[in-house]
Structures are given as structure tokens and as C-alpha cells.
C-alpha positions in Angstrom: 0.0 0.0 0.0 2.9 2.3 0.8 4.3 1.8 -2.8 0.9 2.5 -4.3 0.7 5.8 -2.3 4.1 6.7 -3.5 3.2 6.2 -7.1 0.0 8.3 -6.7 1.9 11.3 -5.3 4.8 11.2 -7.7 4.6 13.3 -10.8 7.0 14.1 -13.6 7.5 17.8 -13.9 9.9 18.9 -16.5 12.5 16.3 -15.8 12.1 16.5 -12.0 10.1 13.9 -10.0 8.2 15.4 -7.1 6.9 12.8 -4.6 5.3 15.1 -2.0 1.6 15.9 -2.4 2.1 19.3 -0.6 4.9 20.3 -2.9 2.8 19.3 -6.0 -0.1 21.4 -4.7 2.2 24.4 -4.0 3.7 24.1 -7.5 0.2 24.1 -9.1 -0.8 27.1 -7.0 2.3 29.2 -7.8 2.1 28.4 -11.6 -1.7 28.8 -11.8 -1.6 32.4 -13.0 1.3 32.2 -15.4 -0.7 32.5 -18.6 -2.5 35.5 -20.0 -5.5 33.4 -21.0 -7.3 34.3 -17.8 -7.1 38.1 -18.4 -10.3 39.9 -19.2 -10.6 41.0 -22.8 -8.7 44.2 -23.4 -6.5 43.8 -20.3 -2.8 44.1 -20.7 0.0 43.4 -18.3 2.8 46.0 -17.9 6.2 45.6 -16.4 7.4 49.0 -15.1 11.1 49.8 -14.8 12.6 53.0 -13.5 15.8 54.9 -14.2 16.6 55.6 -10.6 15.5 52.4 -9.0 16.6 48.8 -9.1 13.1 47.5 -8.3 10.7 46.7 -11.0 6.9 46.5 -10.8 5.7 43.4 -12.6 2.4 42.7 -14.2 0.5 46.0 -13.5 -2.9 45.6 -15.2 -4.2 48.2 -17.6 -7.1 48.3 -20.0 -6.3 49.1 -23.7 -8.7 52.0 -23.3 -6.7 53.5 -20.4 -4.8 56.6 -21.5 -1.1 57.5 -21.3 -2.1 59.9 -18.6 -3.5 57.0 -16.5 -0.2 55.2 -17.0 1.7 58.2 -15.9 -0.5 58.5 -12.8 0.2 54.9 -11.9 4.0 55.5 -12.4 3.7 58.6 -10.1 2.0 56.4 -7.5 4.7 53.7 -7.6 7.8 55.9 -8.0 7.0 59.3 -6.7 7.9 61.0 -10.0 5.3 63.5 -11.2 4.1 63.1 -14.7 5.8 66.4 -15.7 9.2 64.7 -15.2 8.5 61.3 -16.8 10.1 60.4 -20.1 8.6 57.1 -21.1 10.1 54.3 -23.3 7.5 51.9 -24.4 8.9 48.5 -25.2 6.9 45.7 -26.9 8.4 42.2 -26.7 11.8 43.8 -25.7 12.0 46.4 -28.5 11.7 50.1 -27.8 8.8 51.2 -30.1 7.9 54.6 -28.7 9.5 57.4 -26.7 7.1 59.8 -25.0 8.4 63.1 -23.5 6.5 64.5 -20.5 3.0 65.6 -21.7 3.3 63.9 -25.1 0.3 61.8 -26.2 -1.2 61.9 -22.7 -4.8 61.6 -24.1 -3.9 58.6 -26.3 -5.3 55.2 -25.3 -2.8 52.5 -24.7 -4.4 50.5 -27.5 -3.2 53.1 -30.0 0.4 51.8 -29.6 -0.5 48.4 -31.2 -0.6 46.4 -28.1 -2.5 43.2 -28.1 -3.6 41.0 -25.3 -0.7 38.8 -24.3 2.0 41.2 -25.6 4.9 41.6 -23.3 4.9 45.3 -22.5 7.6 47.1 -20.6 7.4 50.8 -19.8 10.7 52.3 -18.7 10.4 55.6 -17.0 13.4 58.0 -17.1 13.1 60.5 -14.2 14.0 64.0 -15.5 13.5 65.7 -12.1 16.9 67.1 -11.0 15.6 67.0 -7.4 14.1 63.5 -7.5 13.9 61.8 -4.1 14.8 58.5 -5.8 18.1 59.8 -7.3 21.3 58.4 -5.8 19.5 55.4 -4.3 17.7 57.3 -1.6 14.7 55.0 -1.7 16.5 51.6 -1.9 20.1 51.9 -0.6 19.9 51.0 3.1 23.6 51.8 3.6 22.6 55.5 3.4 20.5 55.1 6.6 22.3 55.7 9.8 21.9 52.7 12.0 21.3 52.7 15.8 24.3 51.3 17.7 24.2 50.4 21.4 27.4 50.2 23.4 28.2 46.9 25.1 27.9 48.6 28.5 24.3 49.9 27.8 23.3 46.5 26.5 24.8 44.8 29.6 22.7 47.1 31.9 19.5 46.5 30.0 16.8 44.1 31.5 15.1 41.4 29.4 17.9 40.9 26.9 19.3 37.6 25.8 22.4 38.2 27.9 20.2 39.0 31.0 18.2 35.8 30.4 21.4 33.7 30.1 22.9 34.8 33.4 
């Protein structure tokens, strides 16, 4: 019976045999949304990259009827850069197809740019603000933050610490 149970829970997945039912369930859950077939008609996924940040925002949903202004508002929300300082590079399937200066084509709908459902769309925002809060890594570089340091003597005199408990 143990052998039969083993066979029931083993699955071949791309050259790897997984024998644990929980791992199989986890794999199915994680990979469930990997296709664009479950998107509503007219919905596109946008990956947003940013000139001053290492982070990227993946699969932000937009409708083909949303305007460039709506896109800029979402970028402002995610990066802090006002629309007036956003130079956008629109890349479709890895190729830069359009460059939009601040204010350019803000009323155009995203569908105008030849996007189709399932297209891999990346929007790269170049921050033109000379006083941007994100320049120089201010939002991501934790080494720029002064850390609190406690002396050994202060720690030794504190109650409820690991050292206090161990004594």
C-alpha cells in the first residue's frame, strides 16, 4: 500500500520527480496564473522599470482604453515622480517602439500603440526631475540610513535581553 501511495503522489514535472503531495499542490498554486489566458478581454500586463530604482513593478494591469495619462498617474503612485518629469520608453516584446516626452500623447489610449492582449509590454520611466527623491539610491540603498548602535555597557545594563536571560 505504501508503494501505491508513492506512485499516486509522484509526478514528472519537466524532468524533476516530485513525490510530496504538498509540494505538488504548491507548484500548481504558484504556476496557476502564469498564462495571460485568464485576463479579461482588453486587459494588458505592464512591467514597469525606472531609471533611478533597481526594483521593477511586474504585471501591473491596464485596459487598452486607459490613457497614457492614466499610465503616468500609476507611475507617479509607484515611483513618486510627477508626470511632468516622466520620459517614457514603451517596449513591446523587448524592443523600444515609442519614446514619450513629458506631456506627449497623454490623451492617447494604450491600445493606440499596437498592443495586443498577451503582448509583453515594458514601460521604462526615465526620471527627469533634478531634485528627485529616488536619485542616488535614496529609496533603496539602506547603507545611506544611519543605524542605531548600542554600546556593550548599555546592553549589559538592560533588562530582558538575551544576555540578561542567560545569566
